[in-house]
C-alpha positions in Angstrom: 51.7 2.8 -11.9 48.8 0.5 -11.4 45.8 1.2 -13.6 42.6 1.8 -11.7 40.2 -1.1 -11.6 36.9 -0.7 -13.3 34.0 -0.2 -10.9 31.9 -3.3 -10.2 28.5 -3.1 -11.9 25.7 -2.0 -9.6 22.9 -4.6 -9.4 19.5 -3.1 -10.2 17.2 -2.7 -7.2 14.6 -5.5 -7.0 11.0 -4.9 -7.9 8.9 -3.8 -5.0 6.2 -6.4 -5.8 6.7 -9.6 -7.8 4.1 -12.3 -8.0 5.3 -15.5 -9.6 2.4 -17.7 -10.6 0.9 -16.7 -7.2 -2.7 -17.7 -6.5 -4.9 -18.5 -3.5 -7.5 -21.3 -3.1 -9.6 -21.5 0.1 -10.2 -25.1 1.2 -13.6 -26.6 0.8 -15.6 -28.5 0.3 -15.9 -27.2 -2.3 -12.6 -25.3 -2.7 -12.9 -21.7 -3.7 -10.4 -20.4 -6.2 -10.2 -16.8 -5.1 -7.2 -15.8 -7.2 -5.9 -17.8 -10.2 -2.2 -18.2 -10.5 -0.8 -14.9 -11.9 2.5 -13.1 -12.7 2.8 -9.4 -11.8 5.8 -7.1 -11.3 5.5 -3.6 -9.8 8.7 -1.7 -10.2 10.0 0.9 -7.7 8.3 4.2 -8.2 5.5 2.8 -10.3 1.8 3.7 -9.8 -0.4 0.6 -10.5 -4.2 0.5 -10.2 -6.2 -2.6 -9.8 -9.8 -2.5 -11.0 -12.7 -4.9 -10.8 -16.3 -5.3 -9.6 -17.2 -6.5 -6.1 -16.4 -10.2 -5.5 -13.9 -10.3 -8.4 -10.9 -11.1 -6.2 -9.6 -7.6 -5.4 -9.6 -8.3 -1.6 -7.7 -11.5 -2.1 -5.1 -9.7 -4.2 -4.9 -7.0 -1.5 -4.4 -9.6 1.2 -1.6 -11.4 -0.7 0.3 -8.2 -1.6 -0.3 -6.8 1.9 1.1 -9.9 3.5 -2.2 -10.6 5.3 -2.6 -13.9 3.5 0.0 -16.2 1.9 -0.5 -17.6 -1.6 -1.4 -21.3 -1.6 0.5 -21.7 -4.9 3.4 -19.8 -6.4 5.5 -17.2 -4.6 5.4 -13.5 -3.7 8.6 -11.4 -3.4 8.5 -8.0 -1.6 11.6 -5.9 -2.2 13.3 -9.1 -3.4 12.4 -11.0 -0.2 10.7 -14.3 -0.9 7.9 -14.0 1.7 7.1 -17.7 1.5 10.3 -18.6 3.3 9.5 -16.4 6.4 8.1 -17.3 9.7 4.8 -15.6 10.7 6.6 -13.2 13.0 9.1 -12.2 10.3 6.2 -11.7 7.8 4.5 -9.4 10.3 7.7 -7.4 10.8 8.3 -7.1 7.1 4.7 -5.9 6.6 5.1 -3.3 9.3 8.4 -2.1 7.8 7.7 -2.1 4.1 3.9 -1.6 3.5 1.8 1.4 4.4 -2.0 0.7 4.2 -4.8 3.2 3.4 -8.3 1.9 3.8 -11.7 3.2 2.8 -12.9 3.4 6.4 -9.9 5.3 7.8 -9.6 3.1 10.9 -8.6 5.9 13.3 -8.9 5.7 17.0 -11.5 8.3 18.0 -10.0 9.2 21.4 -6.5 9.7 20.1 -5.3 12.9 18.4 -4.3 12.9 14.8 -0.6 12.8 15.6 -1.2 10.0 18.2 -3.0 7.9 15.5 -0.1 8.4 13.1 2.5 7.6 15.8 0.8 4.3 16.6 2.4 2.9 13.4 5.8 3.3 15.1 5.1 1.8 18.5 6.5 -1.6 17.6 9.7 -0.2 16.1 11.2 0.6 19.4 11.4 4.4 19.0 10.6 6.6 22.0 7.6 8.8 22.4 9.4 12.0 21.5 10.7 10.5 18.3 7.3 9.1 17.4 5.7 12.4 18.0 8.2 14.3 15.9 7.9 11.8 13.0 4.1 11.8 13.2 4.0 15.6 13.0 6.4 15.5 10.0 4.1 13.0 8.2 1.1 15.2 8.9 2.9 18.2 7.5 3.7 16.1 4.4 0.0 15.5 3.7 -1.0 19.1 4.5 -2.5 18.5 7.9 0.2 19.7 10.3 -2.1 22.4 11.6 -4.6 19.7 12.8 -2.1 17.5 14.6 -3.7 17.9 18.0 -7.3 17.4 16.7 -9.4 14.3 17.5 -10.8 12.4 14.5 -14.3 13.2 15.6 -13.6 16.9 14.8 -12.1 16.2 11.4 -13.8 16.1 8.0 -13.7 12.9 5.9 -11.0 14.2 3.7 -8.9 15.2 6.8 -9.4 11.8 8.3 -8.1 10.2 5.2 -5.1 12.4 5.2 -4.4 11.3 8.7 -4.6 7.7 7.5 -2.2 8.4 4.7 0.2 10.1 7.1 0.0 7.0 9.3 0.8 4.8 6.2 3.8 7.0 5.3 5.4 7.6 8.8 7.4 4.4 8.7 8.9 5.2 5.2 7.5 2.1 3.5 8.5 0.7 0.2 4.8 0.4 -0.9 1.7 2.5 -0.4 -1.2 0.1 -0.7 -4.6 1.8 -0.9 -7.9 0.0 -0.8 -10.8 2.1 -2.2 -9.2 5.2 -0.6 -12.0 7.5 -1.9 -14.9 5.2 -1.3 -16.3 7.2 1.7 -15.7 10.7 0.3 -17.6 13.1 -1.9 -16.4 13.9 -5.4 -14.5 17.1 -4.5 -12.8 15.6 -1.4 -12.0 12.4 -3.3 -10.3 14.5 -6.0 -8.1 16.2 -3.4 -7.1 12.8 -1.9 -6.2 11.5 -5.4 -4.1 14.6 -6.1 -2.2 13.9 -2.9 -1.6 10.3 -4.0 -0.4 11.6 -7.4 2.0 14.0 -5.6 3.4 11.2 -3.4 3.9 9.1 -6.6 5.7 12.0 -8.2 8.0 12.1 -5.2 9.0 8.5 -5.9 6.6 6.5 -3.8 5.5 3.1 -5.2 1.7 3.1 -5.1 -0.9 0.4 -5.7 -4.5 1.5 -5.6 -7.4 -1.0 -5.6 -10.7 0.4 -6.9 -13.9 -0.4 -8.6 -13.9 3.1 -10.3 -12.5 3.3 -13.8 -11.8 7.0 -13.4 -9.6 6.3 -10.4 -7.9 3.4 -12.2 -7.0 5.7 -15.1 -4.8 7.8 -12.9 -2.1 5.1 -12.6 0.9 4.5 -14.9 -0.8 1.2 -15.8 -3.8 -0.9 -14.7 -4.7 -4.5 -14.2 -8.2 -5.9 -14.0 -9.4 -8.8 -11.8 -12.6 -10.6 -12.8 -13.7 -14.0 -11.4 -10.3 -14.3 -9.7 -8.3 -13.9 -12.9 -5.9 -11.0 -13.2 -5.2 -9.5 -16.6 -3.4 -6.4 -18.0 -5.5 -3.6 -19.2 -4.6 -2.1 -22.6 -5.4 1.6 -22.7 -6.5 3.3 -25.9 
């Protein structure tokens, strides 16, 4: 009788975000060193916060991790894919499939309902209208706003609009939820409820990166990094 063969070892899943001496310099004259070469790994299911004052380099970091800009030095791997080897069209497709964005200003279309705003994230995936509508409503249910699916953004509160924006970011089942000052336009109470929602999504296994100038928001992550004068460094918590 043949002995069973041992199972082949399962390779660990790649990190969601991996920067390898990645930096960005805008050409001059004089050249502007927006982000110094840095190393950073964000593992699957991790909640990372990025803190720093205005003009420190947070937007440059966001643009690189969000595949809006390519590093001018080093490399960036998203889900193990070396993004520097991709054509522009492939980078755009990868961004649409793997990254969900949440911005301070919501960026909702005022004459589209909540579910239609969410469904727009699926337009370029080839799914039909019925499927887009069903998935959009599921995403709105997930963020506690299913009862407002047919409302226009102009009739929603700031917190509700941000929940619609989060649903739009989630509807495509991304690997990474990338949030840029997600509570910047909200009052303290509403901001707290949005941050609790982000915490809940993280507990459900979502990989989250939140960029903020607020130390209290930064403290909610599993760990934090700081950017100052274009230099990224790990924060050590007491």
